[in-house]
C-alpha positions in Angstrom: 0.0 0.0 0.0 1.2 3.5 -0.8 1.8 6.1 1.8 -0.7 8.9 1.4 0.2 12.3 2.7 -2.5 14.4 4.0 -2.2 18.2 3.8 -3.9 20.4 6.2 -5.3 23.7 5.2 -2.9 25.6 7.4 0.0 24.1 5.5 -1.1 25.5 2.1 0.7 28.7 1.1 -1.5 31.2 -0.7 0.1 33.6 -3.1 -1.7 36.9 -3.4 -0.7 39.0 -6.3 -2.1 42.1 -7.9 -2.7 42.2 -11.6 -0.5 44.8 -13.2 -0.8 46.6 -16.6 1.9 44.3 -18.0 -0.3 41.3 -17.4 -3.2 42.7 -19.5 -1.3 44.2 -22.5 -1.4 41.0 -24.6 -5.1 40.5 -23.9 -5.9 44.1 -25.0 -4.1 43.7 -28.3 -5.9 40.5 -29.0 -9.3 42.0 -28.3 -8.6 45.0 -30.4 -7.4 42.8 -33.3 -10.5 40.7 -33.2 -12.8 43.8 -33.1 -10.9 45.4 -36.1 -11.2 42.2 -38.2 -14.9 42.0 -37.4 -15.5 45.6 -38.3 -13.6 45.3 -41.6 -15.5 42.0 -42.5 -18.8 43.7 -41.8 -18.0 46.7 -43.9 -16.9 44.5 -46.8 -20.1 42.4 -46.5 -22.3 45.5 -46.6 -20.5 47.1 -49.5 -20.4 43.8 -51.4 -24.1 43.1 -51.0 -24.9 46.6 -52.5 -22.5 46.0 -55.4 -23.9 42.6 -56.3 -27.6 43.6 -56.1 -28.0 47.4 -56.2 -31.7 47.6 -57.1 -34.0 45.4 -55.1 -37.4 45.8 -56.6 -40.6 45.0 -54.9 -42.9 42.8 -57.0 -46.5 43.6 -56.2 -48.6 40.9 -54.7 -52.1 40.6 -56.2 -55.0 38.3 -55.6 -57.3 38.1 -58.6 -60.3 36.2 -59.9 -60.3 35.3 -63.6 -63.8 34.7 -65.0 -65.1 33.9 -68.4 -68.5 35.3 -69.3 -70.3 32.6 -71.2 -73.0 35.0 -72.6 -70.7 37.3 -74.6 -67.4 35.2 -74.2 -65.5 38.1 -72.7 -62.9 37.6 -70.0 -62.8 39.5 -66.7 -59.8 39.7 -64.3 -60.8 41.3 -61.0 -58.3 42.5 -58.4 -59.6 41.1 -55.1 -56.8 42.1 -52.8 -53.1 42.9 -52.5 -51.1 45.8 -53.9 -52.3 48.4 -56.3 -50.5 48.2 -59.7 -50.2 51.0 -62.3 -52.0 50.1 -65.5 -48.9 51.2 -67.4 -46.9 48.5 -65.6 -49.2 45.6 -66.6 -49.5 43.3 -69.6 -52.3 40.8 -70.1 -51.4 37.8 -72.3 -53.7 35.1 -73.5 -51.8 32.1 -74.9 -48.7 34.3 -75.0 -50.5 36.9 -77.2 -50.3 40.4 -75.7 -53.8 42.0 -75.2 -52.5 44.9 -73.1 -54.9 47.5 -74.6 -57.5 46.0 -72.3 -55.6 47.2 -69.2 -57.1 50.3 -67.5 -55.1 53.6 -67.6 -55.1 54.2 -63.9 -54.2 51.9 -61.1 -55.4 48.3 -60.9 -56.6 48.4 -57.3 -58.8 46.3 -55.1 -62.1 45.8 -56.9 -60.9 47.0 -60.3 -61.7 44.8 -63.3 -59.8 44.3 -66.5 -62.1 43.2 -69.3 -60.8 41.5 -72.4 -63.4 41.4 -75.3 -64.3 38.3 -77.2 -62.3 39.2 -80.3 -59.0 39.2 -78.3 -59.6 35.7 -76.9 -59.0 32.5 -78.8 -62.0 30.1 -79.3 -60.3 27.2 -77.7 -59.1 27.0 -74.1 -55.8 28.5 -73.1 -53.9 30.4 -70.4 -54.2 33.9 -69.1 -51.3 35.8 -67.5 -51.1 39.2 -66.0 -47.5 40.3 -66.1 -45.8 43.1 -64.0 -43.4 45.0 -66.3 -42.3 47.7 -63.8 -38.6 48.5 -63.6 -37.8 46.3 -66.6 -38.9 43.1 -65.1 -41.4 40.7 -66.6 -42.9 38.8 -63.7 -46.2 36.9 -63.8 -48.4 38.1 -60.9 -51.6 36.3 -61.9 -52.0 33.1 -64.0 -55.0 31.1 -64.8 -56.4 28.6 -67.4 -59.6 29.6 -69.3 -62.0 27.3 -71.1 -63.1 27.9 -74.7 -66.4 29.6 -75.4 
């Protein structure tokens, strides 16, 4: 069996030492270097994000009902909620054919209706798209399928 030596608390020597400026200099330099690198990285990230994507455009959100009137075979597209869109920034396409002259001159707001007459609509079924053309984009904001008349 090994001899174990027991130490009493009164036998332990405590060293009390005050912290001086020389003890903290290296820590201060380390913290300042980390802060400087973080600040430079953040600045590069902000500048880089603006250079990569300078113009963030907001595409309007529109809810619409597309209806085909079976009496006169016209087509109605009613805005039932969402953002108002300027009529000059809209295109209506049926089977890819632009029928934009049907768009109202003012804003297409909640409750406003775009009516496409029978002579602009093909006799067979097809697709209807309302396209936002603001700021050079061509984004479909409403799309539906219509039946023939």
